[in-house]
Biopython code that builds the backbone (N, CA, C, O; Angstrom):
import numpy as np
from Bio.PDB.StructureBuilder import StructureBuilder

atoms = [
    (1, "MET", "N", (-27.227, -30.370, 18.145)),
    (1, "MET", "CA", (-26.494, -29.133, 18.144)),
    (1, "MET", "C", (-26.958, -28.421, 19.751)),
    (1, "MET", "O", (-28.131, -28.426, 20.122)),
    (2, "PRO", "N", (-25.854, -27.849, 20.564)),
    (2, "PRO", "CA", (-26.202, -27.331, 21.671)),
    (2, "PRO", "C", (-27.025, -26.095, 21.777)),
    (2, "PRO", "O", (-26.742, -25.341, 20.846)),
    (3, "LYS", "N", (-27.816, -25.672, 22.460)),
    (3, "LYS", "CA", (-28.558, -24.481, 22.433)),
    (3, "LYS", "C", (-27.423, -23.280, 22.801)),
    (3, "LYS", "O", (-26.347, -23.438, 23.379)),
    (4, "TRP", "N", (-28.052, -21.945, 22.243)),
    (4, "TRP", "CA", (-27.242, -20.849, 22.703)),
    (4, "TRP", "C", (-27.280, -20.814, 24.016)),
    (4, "TRP", "O", (-28.263, -21.096, 24.701)),
    (5, "SER", "N", (-25.886, -20.362, 24.526)),
    (5, "SER", "CA", (-25.777, -20.177, 26.286)),
    (5, "SER", "C", (-25.142, -18.976, 26.485)),
    (5, "SER", "O", (-24.760, -18.234, 25.580)),
    (6, "LYS", "N", (-25.024, -18.774, 27.703)),
    (6, "LYS", "CA", (-24.155, -17.800, 28.078)),
    (6, "LYS", "C", (-22.650, -18.256, 27.837)),
    (6, "LYS", "O", (-21.907, -17.601, 27.106)),
    (7, "GLN", "N", (-22.384, -19.003, 28.258)),
    (7, "GLN", "CA", (-20.933, -19.695, 27.688)),
    (7, "GLN", "C", (-20.506, -19.472, 26.111)),
    (7, "GLN", "O", (-19.416, -19.055, 25.719)),
    (8, "ILE", "N", (-21.490, -19.806, 25.410)),
    (8, "ILE", "CA", (-21.215, -19.760, 24.031)),
    (8, "ILE", "C", (-20.875, -18.066, 23.665)),
    (8, "ILE", "O", (-19.928, -17.644, 23.002)),
    (9, "GLU", "N", (-21.860, -17.350, 24.259)),
    (9, "GLU", "CA", (-22.014, -15.991, 23.961)),
    (9, "GLU", "C", (-20.368, -15.552, 24.489)),
    (9, "GLU", "O", (-19.572, -14.997, 23.732)),
    (10, "GLU", "N", (-20.091, -15.877, 25.755)),
    (10, "GLU", "CA", (-18.768, -15.343, 26.178)),
    (10, "GLU", "C", (-17.708, -15.778, 25.375)),
    (10, "GLU", "O", (-16.808, -14.993, 25.077)),
    (11, "GLU", "N", (-17.712, -17.053, 24.952)),
    (11, "GLU", "CA", (-16.457, -17.526, 24.149)),
    (11, "GLU", "C", (-16.528, -16.717, 22.626)),
    (11, "GLU", "O", (-15.483, -16.416, 22.048)),
    (12, "LEU", "N", (-17.715, -16.439, 22.116)),
    (12, "LEU", "CA", (-18.109, -15.895, 20.804)),
    (12, "LEU", "C", (-17.504, -14.259, 20.846)),
    (12, "LEU", "O", (-16.936, -13.739, 19.886)),
    (13, "THR", "N", (-17.745, -13.611, 22.106)),
    (13, "THR", "CA", (-17.313, -12.415, 22.340)),
    (13, "THR", "C", (-15.733, -12.239, 22.510)),
    (13, "THR", "O", (-14.985, -11.461, 21.918)),
    (14, "ASN", "N", (-15.509, -12.978, 23.274)),
    (14, "ASN", "CA", (-13.874, -12.945, 23.445)),
    (14, "ASN", "C", (-13.184, -13.539, 21.885)),
    (14, "ASN", "O", (-12.186, -12.920, 21.517)),
    (15, "LEU", "N", (-13.596, -14.528, 21.101)),
    (15, "LEU", "CA", (-13.197, -14.819, 19.728)),
    (15, "LEU", "C", (-13.282, -13.500, 18.996)),
    (15, "LEU", "O", (-12.294, -13.076, 18.395)),
    (16, "LEU", "N", (-14.568, -12.751, 19.024)),
    (16, "LEU", "CA", (-14.506, -11.924, 18.087)),
    (16, "LEU", "C", (-13.732, -10.527, 18.260)),
    (16, "LEU", "O", (-13.310, -9.900, 17.288)),
    (17, "LYS", "N", (-13.589, -10.112, 19.551)),
    (17, "LYS", "CA", (-12.336, -9.299, 20.243)),
    (17, "LYS", "C", (-11.076, -9.520, 19.512)),
    (17, "LYS", "O", (-10.447, -8.751, 18.785)),
    (18, "ASP", "N", (-10.846, -10.722, 19.858)),
    (18, "ASP", "CA", (-9.603, -11.223, 19.190)),
    (18, "ASP", "C", (-9.363, -11.083, 17.859)),
    (18, "ASP", "O", (-8.404, -10.452, 17.415)),
    (19, "TRP", "N", (-10.291, -11.713, 17.111)),
    (19, "TRP", "CA", (-10.410, -11.754, 15.574)),
    (19, "TRP", "C", (-10.371, -10.328, 15.327)),
    (19, "TRP", "O", (-9.312, -10.102, 14.742)),
    (20, "LEU", "N", (-10.997, -9.310, 15.488)),
    (20, "LEU", "CA", (-11.073, -7.924, 15.097)),
    (20, "LEU", "C", (-9.662, -7.434, 15.416)),
    (20, "LEU", "O", (-8.988, -6.861, 14.561)),
    (21, "LYS", "N", (-9.199, -7.676, 16.719)),
    (21, "LYS", "CA", (-7.952, -6.907, 16.970)),
    (21, "LYS", "C", (-6.678, -7.623, 15.880)),
    (21, "LYS", "O", (-5.724, -6.903, 15.585)),
    (22, "HIS", "N", (-6.738, -8.834, 15.415)),
    (22, "HIS", "CA", (-6.012, -9.596, 14.805)),
    (22, "HIS", "C", (-6.074, -9.124, 13.439)),
    (22, "HIS", "O", (-5.016, -9.251, 12.823)),
    (23, "HIS", "N", (-7.172, -8.543, 12.722)),
    (23, "HIS", "CA", (-7.471, -8.055, 11.487)),
    (23, "HIS", "C", (-7.369, -6.670, 11.572)),
    (23, "HIS", "O", (-7.628, -6.148, 10.488)),
    (24, "GLY", "N", (-7.037, -5.735, 12.610)),
    (24, "GLY", "CA", (-7.065, -4.284, 12.735)),
    (24, "GLY", "C", (-8.454, -3.825, 12.263)),
    (24, "GLY", "O", (-8.608, -2.932, 11.430)),
    (25, "ARG", "N", (-9.294, -4.391, 12.760)),
    (25, "ARG", "CA", (-10.789, -3.984, 12.627)),
    (25, "ARG", "C", (-11.378, -3.681, 13.786)),
    (25, "ARG", "O", (-10.895, -3.928, 14.891)),
    (26, "THR", "N", (-12.738, -2.985, 13.516)),
    (26, "THR", "CA", (-13.331, -2.523, 14.875)),
    (26, "THR", "C", (-14.719, -3.117, 14.778)),
    (26, "THR", "O", (-15.165, -3.675, 13.776)),
    (27, "GLN", "N", (-15.373, -2.934, 15.955)),
    (27, "GLN", "CA", (-16.887, -3.500, 16.086)),
    (27, "GLN", "C", (-17.602, -2.795, 15.007)),
    (27, "GLN", "O", (-18.437, -3.449, 14.382)),
    (28, "ALA", "N", (-17.413, -1.617, 14.708)),
    (28, "ALA", "CA", (-18.060, -0.760, 13.609)),
    (28, "ALA", "C", (-17.899, -1.460, 12.183)),
    (28, "ALA", "O", (-18.842, -1.563, 11.400)),
    (29, "ASP", "N", (-16.677, -1.906, 11.937)),
    (29, "ASP", "CA", (-16.557, -2.535, 10.869)),
    (29, "ASP", "C", (-17.491, -3.898, 10.556)),
    (29, "ASP", "O", (-18.200, -4.167, 9.586)),
    (30, "LEU", "N", (-17.186, -4.660, 11.811)),
    (30, "LEU", "CA", (-18.254, -5.753, 11.848)),
    (30, "LEU", "C", (-19.808, -5.380, 11.625)),
    (30, "LEU", "O", (-20.526, -6.064, 10.895)),
    (31, "LYS", "N", (-20.218, -4.366, 12.238)),
    (31, "LYS", "CA", (-21.505, -3.956, 12.028)),
    (31, "LYS", "C", (-21.865, -3.839, 10.811)),
    (31, "LYS", "O", (-22.954, -4.250, 10.412)),
    (32, "ASN", "N", (-20.922, -3.214, 10.000)),
    (32, "ASN", "CA", (-21.350, -2.695, 8.745)),
    (32, "ASN", "C", (-21.276, -4.304, 7.959)),
    (32, "ASN", "O", (-22.001, -4.377, 6.967)),
    (33, "SER", "N", (-20.617, -5.364, 8.244)),
    (33, "SER", "CA", (-20.488, -6.521, 7.374)),
    (33, "SER", "C", (-21.761, -7.264, 7.901)),
    (33, "SER", "O", (-22.539, -7.877, 7.169)),
    (34, "LEU", "N", (-21.857, -7.161, 8.998)),
    (34, "LEU", "CA", (-23.207, -7.972, 9.503)),
    (34, "LEU", "C", (-24.749, -7.176, 9.175)),
    (34, "LEU", "O", (-25.848, -7.657, 9.452)),
    (35, "GLU", "N", (-24.526, -5.970, 8.577)),
    (35, "GLU", "CA", (-25.686, -5.157, 8.501)),
    (35, "GLU", "C", (-26.663, -5.116, 9.596)),
    (35, "GLU", "O", (-27.837, -5.441, 9.419)),
    (36, "VAL", "N", (-26.128, -4.662, 10.892)),
    (36, "VAL", "CA", (-26.757, -4.565, 12.120)),
    (36, "VAL", "C", (-26.809, -3.096, 12.212)),
    (36, "VAL", "O", (-25.992, -2.326, 11.706)),
    (37, "ASP", "N", (-27.998, -2.735, 13.009)),
    (37, "ASP", "CA", (-27.948, -1.137, 13.509)),
    (37, "ASP", "C", (-27.085, -0.393, 14.430)),
    (37, "ASP", "O", (-26.927, 0.827, 14.471)),
    (38, "SER", "N", (-26.508, -1.362, 15.217)),
    (38, "SER", "CA", (-25.339, -0.731, 16.206)),
    (38, "SER", "C", (-24.195, -1.711, 16.157)),
    (38, "SER", "O", (-24.280, -2.903, 15.860)),
    (39, "SER", "N", (-23.010, -0.976, 16.522)),
    (39, "SER", "CA", (-21.760, -1.970, 16.527)),
    (39, "SER", "C", (-21.604, -2.129, 18.067)),
    (39, "SER", "O", (-20.448, -2.188, 18.486)),
    (40, "ARG", "N", (-22.490, -2.194, 18.842)),
    (40, "ARG", "CA", (-22.441, -2.492, 20.236)),
    (40, "ARG", "C", (-22.508, -4.168, 20.227)),
    (40, "ARG", "O", (-23.143, -4.827, 19.404)),
    (41, "MET", "N", (-21.771, -4.664, 21.246)),
    (41, "MET", "CA", (-21.422, -6.224, 20.959)),
    (41, "MET", "C", (-23.007, -6.897, 21.286)),
    (41, "MET", "O", (-23.216, -7.971, 20.722)),
    (42, "PRO", "N", (-23.774, -6.519, 21.878)),
    (42, "PRO", "CA", (-25.010, -7.080, 22.039)),
    (42, "PRO", "C", (-25.556, -7.278, 20.729)),
    (42, "PRO", "O", (-25.839, -8.426, 20.385)),
    (43, "PHE", "N", (-25.746, -6.289, 19.931)),
    (43, "PHE", "CA", (-26.355, -6.305, 18.694)),
    (43, "PHE", "C", (-25.579, -7.119, 17.792)),
    (43, "PHE", "O", (-26.263, -7.712, 16.958)),
    (44, "LEU", "N", (-24.370, -7.303, 17.737)),
    (44, "LEU", "CA", (-23.419, -8.057, 16.924)),
    (44, "LEU", "C", (-23.737, -9.508, 17.324)),
    (44, "LEU", "O", (-23.850, -10.393, 16.476)),
    (45, "LEU", "N", (-23.867, -9.704, 18.526)),
    (45, "LEU", "CA", (-24.120, -11.087, 19.029)),
    (45, "LEU", "C", (-25.741, -11.723, 18.578)),
    (45, "LEU", "O", (-26.079, -12.849, 18.215)),
    (46, "ASP", "N", (-26.485, -10.523, 18.772)),
    (46, "ASP", "CA", (-27.828, -11.108, 18.349)),
    (46, "ASP", "C", (-27.919, -11.500, 17.099)),
    (46, "ASP", "O", (-28.479, -12.551, 16.786)),
    (47, "LYS", "N", (-27.374, -10.694, 16.257)),
    (47, "LYS", "CA", (-27.170, -11.054, 14.813)),
    (47, "LYS", "C", (-26.703, -12.505, 14.648)),
    (47, "LYS", "O", (-27.377, -13.378, 14.101)),
    (48, "LEU", "N", (-25.391, -12.690, 15.214)),
    (48, "LEU", "CA", (-24.935, -13.801, 15.395)),
    (48, "LEU", "C", (-25.619, -15.100, 15.834)),
    (48, "LEU", "O", (-25.614, -16.105, 15.122)),
    (49, "LYS", "N", (-26.204, -15.039, 17.029)),
    (49, "LYS", "CA", (-27.075, -15.663, 17.529)),
    (49, "LYS", "C", (-28.378, -16.266, 16.587)),
    (49, "LYS", "O", (-28.780, -17.429, 16.633)),
    (50, "ARG", "N", (-28.786, -15.460, 15.950)),
    (50, "ARG", "CA", (-29.778, -15.861, 14.702)),
    (50, "ARG", "C", (-29.334, -16.881, 13.752)),
    (50, "ARG", "O", (-29.989, -17.812, 13.283)),
    (51, "GLU", "N", (-27.868, -16.487, 13.501)),
    (51, "GLU", "CA", (-27.096, -17.270, 12.209)),
    (51, "GLU", "C", (-27.059, -18.758, 12.989)),
    (51, "GLU", "O", (-27.296, -19.833, 12.438)),
    (52, "TYR", "N", (-26.709, -18.569, 14.386)),
    (52, "TYR", "CA", (-26.335, -20.024, 15.278)),
    (52, "TYR", "C", (-27.735, -20.775, 15.344)),
    (52, "TYR", "O", (-27.730, -21.994, 15.173)),
    (53, "ASP", "N", (-28.954, -20.101, 15.587)),
    (53, "ASP", "CA", (-30.038, -20.805, 15.682)),
    (53, "ASP", "C", (-30.327, -21.207, 14.262)),
    (53, "ASP", "O", (-30.655, -22.393, 14.278)),
    (54, "SER", "N", (-30.342, -20.804, 13.248)),
    (54, "SER", "CA", (-30.722, -21.534, 12.133)),
    (54, "SER", "C", (-29.582, -22.565, 11.347)),
    (54, "SER", "O", (-29.938, -23.538, 10.682)),
    (55, "GLU", "N", (-28.271, -22.198, 11.535)),
    (55, "GLU", "CA", (-27.467, -22.862, 10.834)),
    (55, "GLU", "C", (-26.208, -23.420, 12.091)),
    (55, "GLU", "O", (-25.194, -23.985, 11.684)),
    (56, "GLY", "N", (-26.364, -23.249, 13.177)),
    (56, "GLY", "CA", (-25.537, -23.882, 14.281)),
    (56, "GLY", "C", (-24.282, -22.970, 14.355)),
    (56, "GLY", "O", (-24.230, -21.818, 13.923)),
    (57, "SER", "N", (-23.152, -23.738, 15.042)),
    (57, "SER", "CA", (-21.608, -22.902, 15.011)),
    (57, "SER", "C", (-21.035, -23.041, 13.727)),
    (57, "SER", "O", (-20.239, -22.148, 13.435)),
    (58, "GLN", "N", (-21.214, -23.862, 12.937)),
    (58, "GLN", "CA", (-20.756, -23.653, 11.534)),
    (58, "GLN", "C", (-21.074, -22.463, 10.516)),
    (58, "GLN", "O", (-20.328, -21.896, 9.718)),
    (59, "GLY", "N", (-22.526, -22.259, 10.827)),
    (59, "GLY", "CA", (-22.984, -21.187, 10.072)),
    (59, "GLY", "C", (-22.612, -19.930, 10.783)),
    (59, "GLY", "O", (-22.794, -18.920, 10.103)),
    (60, "VAL", "N", (-22.234, -19.778, 11.738)),
    (60, "VAL", "CA", (-21.718, -18.658, 12.297)),
    (60, "VAL", "C", (-20.133, -18.574, 11.624)),
    (60, "VAL", "O", (-19.829, -17.585, 10.959)),
    (61, "MET", "N", (-19.277, -19.543, 11.820)),
    (61, "MET", "CA", (-17.909, -19.735, 11.362)),
    (61, "MET", "C", (-17.849, -19.237, 9.718)),
    (61, "MET", "O", (-17.027, -18.462, 9.228)),
    (62, "VAL", "N", (-18.910, -19.884, 9.072)),
    (62, "VAL", "CA", (-18.924, -19.668, 7.729)),
    (62, "VAL", "C", (-19.176, -18.169, 7.520)),
    (62, "VAL", "O", (-18.463, -17.533, 6.743)),
    (63, "ARG", "N", (-20.005, -17.695, 8.083)),
    (63, "ARG", "CA", (-20.262, -16.026, 7.952)),
    (63, "ARG", "C", (-19.029, -15.337, 8.408)),
    (63, "ARG", "O", (-18.716, -14.412, 7.658)),
    (64, "LEU", "N", (-18.427, -15.474, 9.179)),
    (64, "LEU", "CA", (-17.287, -14.836, 9.508)),
    (64, "LEU", "C", (-16.128, -14.995, 8.690)),
    (64, "LEU", "O", (-15.209, -14.176, 8.683)),
    (65, "CYS", "N", (-16.161, -16.235, 7.869)),
    (65, "CYS", "CA", (-15.096, -16.415, 7.140)),
    (65, "CYS", "C", (-15.479, -15.607, 5.762)),
    (65, "CYS", "O", (-14.628, -15.177, 4.983)),
    (66, "GLU", "N", (-16.860, -15.472, 5.591)),
    (66, "GLU", "CA", (-17.126, -14.631, 4.370)),
    (66, "GLU", "C", (-16.689, -13.259, 4.726)),
    (66, "GLU", "O", (-15.919, -12.691, 3.952)),
    (67, "ILE", "N", (-17.109, -12.625, 5.863)),
    (67, "ILE", "CA", (-16.651, -11.564, 6.226)),
    (67, "ILE", "C", (-15.136, -11.171, 6.072)),
    (67, "ILE", "O", (-14.631, -10.184, 5.538)),
    (68, "GLU", "N", (-14.625, -12.143, 6.644)),
    (68, "GLU", "CA", (-12.997, -11.993, 6.491)),
    (68, "GLU", "C", (-12.364, -11.954, 5.100)),
    (68, "GLU", "O", (-11.383, -11.248, 4.865)),
    (69, "ARG", "N", (-13.029, -12.834, 4.063)),
    (69, "ARG", "CA", (-12.787, -12.694, 2.932)),
    (69, "ARG", "C", (-12.942, -11.247, 2.086)),
    (69, "ARG", "O", (-12.133, -10.643, 1.382)),
    (70, "GLU", "N", (-14.374, -10.946, 2.475)),
    (70, "GLU", "CA", (-14.690, -9.465, 1.956)),
    (70, "GLU", "C", (-13.512, -8.508, 2.531)),
    (70, "GLU", "O", (-12.995, -7.717, 1.743)),
    (71, "TRP", "N", (-13.086, -8.551, 3.829)),
    (71, "TRP", "CA", (-12.436, -7.481, 4.259)),
    (71, "TRP", "C", (-10.990, -7.607, 3.532)),
    (71, "TRP", "O", (-10.362, -6.592, 3.230)),
    (72, "SER", "N", (-10.434, -9.085, 3.234)),
    (72, "SER", "CA", (-9.129, -9.340, 2.720)),
    (72, "SER", "C", (-9.296, -8.686, 1.099)),
    (72, "SER", "O", (-8.383, -8.046, 0.577)),
    (73, "LYS", "N", (-10.445, -8.927, 0.501)),
    (73, "LYS", "CA", (-10.719, -8.575, -0.785)),
    (73, "LYS", "C", (-10.695, -7.017, -1.019)),
    (73, "LYS", "O", (-10.413, -6.497, -2.099)),
    (74, "ASN", "N", (-11.076, -6.243, 0.302)),
    (74, "ASN", "CA", (-11.496, -4.713, 0.155)),
    (74, "ASN", "C", (-9.943, -4.483, 0.598)),
    (74, "ASN", "O", (-9.480, -3.661, -0.192)),
    (75, "LEU", "N", (-9.043, -4.844, 1.459)),
    (75, "LEU", "CA", (-7.452, -4.566, 1.460)),
    (75, "LEU", "C", (-6.909, -4.647, -0.026)),
    (75, "LEU", "O", (-6.443, -3.685, -0.637)),
    (76, "GLU", "N", (-7.033, -5.907, -0.507)),
    (76, "GLU", "CA", (-6.253, -6.074, -1.777)),
    (76, "GLU", "C", (-6.547, -4.886, -2.800)),
    (76, "GLU", "O", (-5.773, -4.372, -3.609)),
    (77, "ASN", "N", (-7.899, -4.591, -2.533)),
    (77, "ASN", "CA", (-8.139, -3.563, -3.879)),
    (77, "ASN", "C", (-7.674, -2.454, -3.241)),
    (77, "ASN", "O", (-7.237, -1.777, -4.172)),
    (78, "TYR", "N", (-7.496, -1.848, -2.238)),
    (78, "TYR", "CA", (-7.002, -0.910, -1.613)),
    (78, "TYR", "C", (-5.418, -0.672, -1.798)),
    (78, "TYR", "O", (-4.964, 0.460, -1.972)),
    (79, "SER", "N", (-4.621, -1.816, -1.748)),
    (79, "SER", "CA", (-3.448, -2.078, -2.034)),
    (79, "SER", "C", (-3.154, -1.960, -3.510)),
    (79, "SER", "O", (-2.131, -1.354, -3.829)),
    (80, "LYS", "N", (-3.825, -2.398, -4.320)),
    (80, "LYS", "CA", (-3.673, -1.962, -5.685)),
    (80, "LYS", "C", (-3.952, -0.491, -5.870)),
    (80, "LYS", "O", (-3.176, 0.092, -6.627)),
    (81, "GLU", "N", (-4.858, 0.172, -5.352)),
    (81, "GLU", "CA", (-4.956, 1.470, -5.647)),
    (81, "GLU", "C", (-3.588, 2.412, -5.520)),
    (81, "GLU", "O", (-3.129, 3.223, -6.324)),
    (82, "GLN", "N", (-3.114, 2.003, -4.214)),
    (82, "GLN", "CA", (-2.019, 2.797, -3.654)),
    (82, "GLN", "C", (-0.846, 2.055, -4.275)),
    (82, "GLN", "O", (0.186, 2.580, -3.857)),
    (83, "THR", "N", (-0.634, 1.251, -4.936)),
    (83, "THR", "CA", (0.529, 1.030, -5.842)),
    (83, "THR", "C", (0.309, 1.157, -7.373)),
    (83, "THR", "O", (1.109, 0.727, -8.205)),
    (84, "ASP", "N", (-0.890, 1.808, -7.672)),
    (84, "ASP", "CA", (-1.166, 2.184, -8.980)),
    (84, "ASP", "C", (-0.204, 3.370, -9.361)),
    (84, "ASP", "O", (-0.303, 4.458, -8.793)),
    (85, "PRO", "N", (0.893, 3.085, -10.511)),
    (85, "PRO", "CA", (1.753, 4.071, -11.071)),
    (85, "PRO", "C", (1.234, 5.399, -11.132)),
    (85, "PRO", "O", (1.799, 6.427, -10.758)),
    (86, "LYS", "N", (-0.221, 5.242, -11.788)),
    (86, "LYS", "CA", (-0.927, 6.293, -12.082)),
    (86, "LYS", "C", (-1.342, 7.125, -11.059)),
    (86, "LYS", "O", (-1.423, 8.348, -11.168)),
    (87, "ALA", "N", (-1.610, 6.477, -10.051)),
    (87, "ALA", "CA", (-1.989, 7.227, -8.770)),
    (87, "ALA", "C", (-1.005, 7.910, -7.872)),
    (87, "ALA", "O", (-1.277, 8.845, -7.118)),
    (88, "ILE", "N", (0.027, 7.417, -8.009)),
    (88, "ILE", "CA", (1.335, 7.796, -7.196)),
    (88, "ILE", "C", (2.439, 7.489, -7.795)),
    (88, "ILE", "O", (2.483, 6.586, -8.631)),
    (89, "GLY", "N", (3.694, 8.351, -7.374)),
    (89, "GLY", "CA", (4.816, 8.413, -8.243)),
    (89, "GLY", "C", (5.360, 7.193, -8.496)),
    (89, "GLY", "O", (5.005, 6.417, -7.609)),
    (90, "GLN", "N", (6.053, 6.675, -9.292)),
    (90, "GLN", "CA", (6.643, 5.217, -9.655)),
    (90, "GLN", "C", (7.933, 5.080, -8.485)),
    (90, "GLN", "O", (8.430, 3.959, -8.377)),
    (91, "ASP", "N", (8.413, 6.058, -7.720)),
    (91, "ASP", "CA", (9.525, 5.755, -6.855)),
    (91, "ASP", "C", (8.753, 5.339, -5.673)),
    (91, "ASP", "O", (9.230, 4.401, -5.036)),
    (92, "ASN", "N", (7.625, 5.870, -5.250)),
    (92, "ASN", "CA", (6.891, 5.410, -4.224)),
    (92, "ASN", "C", (6.060, 3.983, -4.366)),
    (92, "ASN", "O", (5.086, 3.793, -3.638)),
    (93, "ILE", "N", (6.390, 3.203, -5.123)),
    (93, "ILE", "CA", (5.467, 2.012, -5.409)),
    (93, "ILE", "C", (5.886, 1.183, -4.441)),
    (93, "ILE", "O", (5.015, 0.737, -3.695)),
    (94, "LYS", "N", (7.104, 0.836, -4.251)),
    (94, "LYS", "CA", (7.666, -0.086, -3.355)),
    (94, "LYS", "C", (7.157, 0.311, -1.971)),
    (94, "LYS", "O", (6.583, -0.441, -1.184)),
    (95, "MET", "N", (7.461, 1.652, -1.779)),
    (95, "MET", "CA", (7.008, 1.834, -0.206)),
    (95, "MET", "C", (5.582, 1.653, 0.236)),
    (95, "MET", "O", (5.273, 1.414, 1.403)),
    (96, "HIS", "N", (4.687, 1.783, -0.807)),
    (96, "HIS", "CA", (3.346, 1.525, -0.502)),
    (96, "HIS", "C", (2.779, 0.124, -0.397)),
    (96, "HIS", "O", (1.814, -0.352, 0.200)),
    (97, "SER", "N", (3.876, -0.447, -1.320)),
    (97, "SER", "CA", (3.286, -2.083, -1.344)),
    (97, "SER", "C", (4.249, -3.011, -0.315)),
    (97, "SER", "O", (4.153, -4.237, -0.256)),
    (98, "ASP", "N", (5.065, -2.321, 0.375)),
    (98, "ASP", "CA", (5.896, -3.048, 1.573)),
    (98, "ASP", "C", (5.421, -2.288, 2.572)),
    (98, "ASP", "O", (5.320, -1.063, 2.489)),
    (99, "PRO", "N", (5.086, -2.999, 3.619)),
    (99, "PRO", "CA", (4.670, -2.446, 4.922)),
    (99, "PRO", "C", (6.001, -1.872, 5.590)),
    (99, "PRO", "O", (5.808, -1.024, 6.461)),
    (100, "PHE", "N", (7.262, -2.196, 5.320)),
    (100, "PHE", "CA", (8.330, -1.624, 5.933)),
    (100, "PHE", "C", (9.038, -0.694, 4.911)),
    (100, "PHE", "O", (10.022, -0.056, 5.284)),
    (101, "GLY", "N", (8.607, -0.597, 3.717)),
    (101, "GLY", "CA", (8.928, 0.397, 2.827)),
    (101, "GLY", "C", (9.305, 1.846, 3.140)),
    (101, "GLY", "O", (10.233, 2.446, 2.598)),
    (102, "GLN", "N", (8.369, 2.414, 4.204)),
    (102, "GLN", "CA", (8.478, 3.634, 4.683)),
    (102, "GLN", "C", (9.514, 3.623, 5.599)),
    (102, "GLN", "O", (10.125, 4.685, 5.482)),
    (103, "LEU", "N", (9.984, 2.942, 6.432)),
    (103, "LEU", "CA", (11.114, 2.828, 7.067)),
    (103, "LEU", "C", (12.312, 2.714, 6.195)),
    (103, "LEU", "O", (13.279, 3.412, 6.499)),
    (104, "ASP", "N", (12.394, 1.918, 5.128)),
    (104, "ASP", "CA", (13.352, 1.578, 4.216)),
    (104, "ASP", "C", (13.775, 3.078, 3.619)),
    (104, "ASP", "O", (14.933, 3.441, 3.411)),
    (105, "PHE", "N", (12.637, 3.819, 3.407)),
    (105, "PHE", "CA", (12.852, 5.003, 2.691)),
    (105, "PHE", "C", (13.488, 6.141, 3.748)),
    (105, "PHE", "O", (14.399, 6.932, 3.503)),
    (106, "LEU", "N", (12.812, 6.002, 4.872)),
    (106, "LEU", "CA", (13.459, 6.922, 5.824)),
    (106, "LEU", "C", (14.967, 6.711, 6.088)),
    (106, "LEU", "O", (15.732, 7.671, 6.173)),
    (107, "LEU", "N", (15.324, 5.585, 6.200)),
    (107, "LEU", "CA", (16.597, 5.057, 6.338)),
    (107, "LEU", "C", (17.435, 5.550, 5.181)),
    (107, "LEU", "O", (18.478, 6.138, 5.466)),
    (108, "GLN", "N", (17.108, 5.382, 3.898)),
    (108, "GLN", "CA", (18.097, 6.098, 2.857)),
    (108, "GLN", "C", (18.061, 7.408, 3.057)),
    (108, "GLN", "O", (19.157, 7.966, 3.016)),
    (109, "GLU", "N", (17.121, 8.069, 3.263)),
    (109, "GLU", "CA", (16.929, 9.523, 3.563)),
    (109, "GLU", "C", (18.333, 9.924, 4.630)),
    (109, "GLU", "O", (19.319, 10.643, 4.467)),
    (110, "ILE", "N", (17.942, 9.235, 5.541)),
    (110, "ILE", "CA", (19.134, 9.606, 6.840)),
    (110, "ILE", "C", (20.513, 9.272, 6.079)),
    (110, "ILE", "O", (21.416, 10.108, 6.057)),
    (111, "ARG", "N", (20.633, 8.092, 5.493)),
    (111, "ARG", "CA", (22.028, 7.908, 4.818)),
    (111, "ARG", "C", (22.398, 8.803, 3.970)),
    (111, "ARG", "O", (23.589, 9.112, 4.020)),
    (112, "ASP", "N", (21.515, 9.503, 2.930)),
    (112, "ASP", "CA", (21.783, 10.321, 2.307)),
    (112, "ASP", "C", (22.288, 11.643, 2.880)),
    (112, "ASP", "O", (23.250, 12.278, 2.448)),
    (113, "ASP", "N", (21.563, 11.948, 3.840)),
    (113, "ASP", "CA", (21.887, 13.191, 4.454)),
    (113, "ASP", "C", (23.052, 13.155, 5.247)),
    (113, "ASP", "O", (23.617, 14.218, 5.506)),
    (114, "CYS", "N", (23.515, 12.027, 5.691)),
    (114, "CYS", "CA", (24.902, 11.890, 6.220)),
    (114, "CYS", "C", (25.963, 11.893, 5.251)),
    (114, "CYS", "O", (27.045, 12.460, 5.399)),
    (115, "THR", "N", (25.566, 11.179, 4.179)),
    (115, "THR", "CA", (26.765, 11.201, 3.180)),
    (115, "THR", "C", (26.933, 12.697, 2.802)),
    (115, "THR", "O", (28.067, 13.174, 2.858)),
    (116, "GLU", "N", (25.909, 13.454, 2.428)),
    (116, "GLU", "CA", (25.795, 14.647, 2.032)),
    (116, "GLU", "C", (26.870, 15.702, 3.001)),
    (116, "GLU", "O", (27.704, 16.462, 2.509)),
    (117, "SER", "N", (26.648, 15.551, 4.225)),
    (117, "SER", "CA", (27.258, 16.394, 5.479)),
    (117, "SER", "C", (28.718, 15.927, 5.677)),
    (117, "SER", "O", (29.450, 16.510, 6.476)),
    (118, "ILE", "N", (29.172, 14.788, 4.886)),
    (118, "ILE", "CA", (30.494, 14.376, 5.201)),
    (118, "ILE", "C", (31.217, 15.075, 3.869)),
    (118, "ILE", "O", (32.369, 15.507, 3.882)),
    (119, "ASP", "N", (30.414, 15.101, 2.833)),
    (119, "ASP", "CA", (31.337, 15.750, 1.497)),
    (119, "ASP", "C", (31.306, 17.098, 1.607)),
    (119, "ASP", "O", (31.888, 17.798, 0.778)),
]
sb = StructureBuilder()
sb.init_structure("model")
sb.init_model(0)
sb.init_chain("A")
sb.init_seg("    ")
for serial, (resi, resn, name, xyz) in enumerate(atoms, 1):
    if name == "N":
        sb.init_residue(resn, " ", resi, " ")
    sb.init_atom(name, np.array(xyz, "f"), 0.0, 1.0, " ", f" {name:<3s}", serial, name[0])
structure = sb.get_structure()
């Protein structure tokens, strides 16, 4: 296993930034998941370096996959809460479960307004 180097650190930094952006997450989210004191990249990297030193690059990737699963599970739970008929009106379920539902809802409202003004 190659030792931690500046190149590995730079590549991991770029990977983390792209990964966080892809998931719509922030360094603060990663800070919470890694249980570190700061969301600054050096602190995040230090935690991952310790993982790398003990488990290698595979250990770092396994840890990031676990975090991704945790985020996905939290997102699923949030989505279920948002589509719970008891929590919101039955008519709004599709709008909350479909990311384009709000656009569909707005388009329908515009159509309804246009139809009413013609009548």
